[in-house]
N, C-alpha and C positions, 0 to 999 in steps of 0.2 A: 409702312416700312420705307425708309429713305433709301436712296440709291446706294450709298456706302454700306448701309446695313444689309441691303439685298446682296451686294457683292460678298460680304462676309458670311451671310447665311448660306449662299450657294457653295462657297469654298469649304465651309465647315461640313456641309452635307456630303460633298465629294470625299472629304477625308474620312468621315464616319462610314461612308459606303465602302471605301477601299479597305478599311480595317475589318468591317463586317464580312466582306467577301474573302479576305485573307483568312479570317478565323474559320469561315465555312470550308475553305480549301484545306486548311490545316486539319480540320476535323475528319477529313476523308483519309488522311495519312496518319494512322495510329502509330505513335512512337513506341517501339519495342526494341530491346537491346539486341534481338536476333533478326530484326527485319530492316532491310536497307532499300534504298530507291535506286533504280538504274541510272538516273540522271546524276547521281552523286558518286557512283562507283569509281570513276576515273579521277575524281578530285583527290587532293592530298589527304592521305588516310588520317593524319592528325586533325585536319580541319573537319573531317567527318565525325571523328571522335568528339571534338568540342561542340559540334553542332547538335549532337545528341544530348550532351550534358547541359549545354547552354544555348537553348533555342534563340534565334535572332529575334530581337524586339521589333515590333511593328514601326516602320518609318514611312511617313507619307510619300516622300520622294521615291524611295525604293519601290513602294507599292504601286505608284503611278507608272513606273518603268515596267513593273511586272504586268500591270493591266494592259499596257501597249502590246507587250509580247503575247499575252493571252488572246487579245483581239486578233492578232495575226494568225495564231494557231487555229482559231475558230473559223477564220475567213478562208484559209487555204483550201479546205475540202470543197467549199462552194465554188472557188475559182477553178479548181481542177474539174469539177463536174461541168461548169460552163465551158471549159475548154475541150470537152468531149472525153474526159478520162472517166473510166468506170471506178468509182470509189466504193470499195467493198466493206470498209469499216472505218470508224472514227472513234478515237479515244478508247481503243480496245484494251481491256484490262488483262494483264498477265501476271502470273505468280510462278516464280522459279524456286525450286528447292535444292539445297546443297546435296550432292551425291551421298554424303555420309554423315552430315552434321545437321543439327536443328537450326539452320540458318536459311532465311528466305529473302527473295528480292521481289518487291511488289511494284508494278509500274503500269503505264498505259502507252500503247503504241498510238502515235498521233494520227496517222492515216495508213490504211492498207489499200493499194490500188491493184487493178488487173493490168497485165502488161502483154497484150497481143499474143496470148497463148504461151508465153514464156514463163508463166508462173506469177504468183502474186508478189508484190514488192512493198516492203515496209518503208514508209517515209517518216523521218524524224525532222520536225521543223524547229529551227533555231533562229530567233530574232537576235540581231547584233548591231552594235554601233558602226561597225565596218565589216566588210566581207573578209574572211580569212583567206590567205593564199593557199592553204591546205586545210583539210578537216582536222579539228582538234582531237587529240587522242582520247580524251574522256568521252567525247560524243561517239567516237567509233566503238568504244567498249559498251556504251549504252545500247547502241544499235545491234551489236553482236548478241547482247542478251535476248533481244526480241527475235532476231533471225534464227538463232539456235533453238530457242524455245518453241517457236512456231514452225520450224522446219522449212524456212524460206531460204532460197539461195542468194537472193540479192536484196539490198536495201539502198535507200538514198538519204543522204543528209542534205537538207535544203536550208540554206542560210539566207535570211531576209534582212537587208540593211534598212534599219528603221529610219535612218536619216535621208538616204538617197533613194530608197525604194528599189534598189537593184537586188538581184537574186543570183546565188551561186549554188550549184548542186554537185555532190560528189558521190560516186557509186561505191558501195562497200559490199564485198562478197563475204558470205558466211564462212567463219573460220572456227571450227570446234575447239581448236587449241586455245583460242582467245578466252574461252570459259575457264581455263585453268588459272589465268591471270585474274579474271573476275572473282572467282571463289577465293583465291589467295588474298586478295584485297579485302574481301568480306570477312574472312577469318581474322585478319589483322585488326580490323576495326572492332569486330564483335569481341575478340579476346581483350582488346584494350578497355572496352566498356566494362566487361566482366571483372577485370582486374583493377579497374579504376586507375589505369596507367596509360598515359598518352603514347601512341605509336611514334615512330621516328618522323620528323618533319620532312615532307617531300616538296612542299611548295617552293622552297628556295631553288629547286632545279628549274622551275619556271617562274622567273621573277614576277611576272604580271600577276600570278595567282596569289603570291604573298602580298603584293602591294595593294590589292583590292579585297583582301580577306578580312572578314568581320572579326576574326579572332587574332589579329596581328598582335595586339598588346598582350593578350593572355599567352600567346605562343612564344613570342620573342622576348618580352619584358617580364611577364609574370605578374603575380599579385604584389603590388607595391603600395606603401602607405605614405601619403603626402610626399611624393618623391621630389628630391632635388637632383637635377640632371646636369652633368658637366662633361664637355668633350675633353678627352685625354690630351690630344695634341694641342688644340687651340685654347683650351681652358686651363688645364692643370699645368702644362708645360709651356704655355703661351707661344705656341708655334715654333718652338725650338726642335731641332732635329733629334729624334729619339732612336730611329731604326737605321741600320746600315743596309737594309734590303732583305735580310733573312730574319724570320721570327726569333731564332735563337741567338742572333748576333746584333745586339744593340750597339750604338756608336761607342767607340773606345772610352770617351769621357762623357758620362751621362749628365744631362742638364738637371738643375735643381727645380723642384716644383714651386709654383707661386704660393708664397706663404699665406697671402690673403685668401686665396681660393681654398687652401687646405683648412684654414680656420673656419671658413664658412661651412665646409663639409663636416667638420668635427661638431660644430654647433647643431647642424641638422640631425646628426646621429644622437646627440644628447637630448634633442627634442623628440626622440623616438620616430624619426622620419627615415625613409629609405634613401640612400645615396646611390644613384645610378651613374656609372662612368661609361661614356660612349666613345667609340673609336671608329674611324673610317677604315681601319685595317680589317682584313678578313679574319675568320674564326681561327685560323692557324696561329694567330698572334695572341689568343686569349690567355694562355698560361703565362706567356712572357709578360703581358700587360699586368696581370695580377701580381706576378713576382716583382715587377718594377715598382708598383704601387706599395706593396708591403715592404720592400727594401727601403723606400723613402718615407715610410710611416704615413702614407696618405690613406685616410679612412674611407671605406666604401662598403656598400652592401653587395653590389653585383657589377660585373663588367659586361657590357653588351657590345659584341663584335658583329661585323657585317658578314652575312653569308657569302661564300666565295663567288657565286655567280651574280651577285648584285652589283649594279653600277654604283660607285661611291657617292656620286651626287644625288641620285634618286634615293639611295639608302638614307643619307643625311636628311633629305627633305621629308621623307616618309616618317622617320623616327621622330624628328622634331615636331611634325604636325600631330602625330599620335600622342606624344607626351603632353603637348599643349591641350589636346582634346580632353585628356583625363585630369587636367589641372595641375600638371607638374610645374615646378619652378625651374627654369633653365638659366644657369649662370652664363652670362654673355662672355664671349671670348674677347 
């Protein structure tokens, strides 16, 4: 075996091993419409719904990142023991049942440690690209599941920066009322799965969650066939002023659409392709944008507006990248 062949052999073995371990891990988490995982409870409920119906495909890069996080999780108990901490449990399995419905939460507590006679403490380990300034809400809900189920008063969220190696910890006190929010979210996800109807989108409230969500196209754009995408302001109306500032108040004299662009959009529809009109304006402008297009006889399948909390530049960059990823044709402005 030559040196280049040896390199490729080792890389291929690593990829196959990552996939095999991922399948093994997935096998431990049986997917049922009434069983959820604590780590996902605080995530956008629509994303949880889509994750059940459309499990994420194995990706070597994502799996290698997961493997790094897994290694940190496994190493933390050893480090704590070496530092003189009494570790009472590792990967402790827990199952929570809804007070009145056939809904369950299955999870594992990363580490349980003794704390100088003040009661045991649940430690939830999170590997991250950078340390957060404050604990993430979804991580707090996950830890609340463990604390309330095990009857513990306190827990710790331990964040480990995979790049710099620095660590941050945040104490979380048990709050029985937090379980009301946990079960409400579980009900919303499970009801959506049962009815085959996606819950309301939450991720747009936290822009980063949408930007890095594997279901972005399915959630924001939907199922489209050989899409042709064009920007409303810079493509159809060629940068001319459309709005006066209010969604319901366009400029007094409306500009005319670019005829060449409209012809291309018409041809795409005749070819049984979907035409996606994009705008940097937020979702409050959707009805006005659709009305403007229909008034001017501009053919389209759907209008995609920006969620209110999104930064316009990041929105345009993300949407463009995702459309290119699924093979959409983008009309240049």
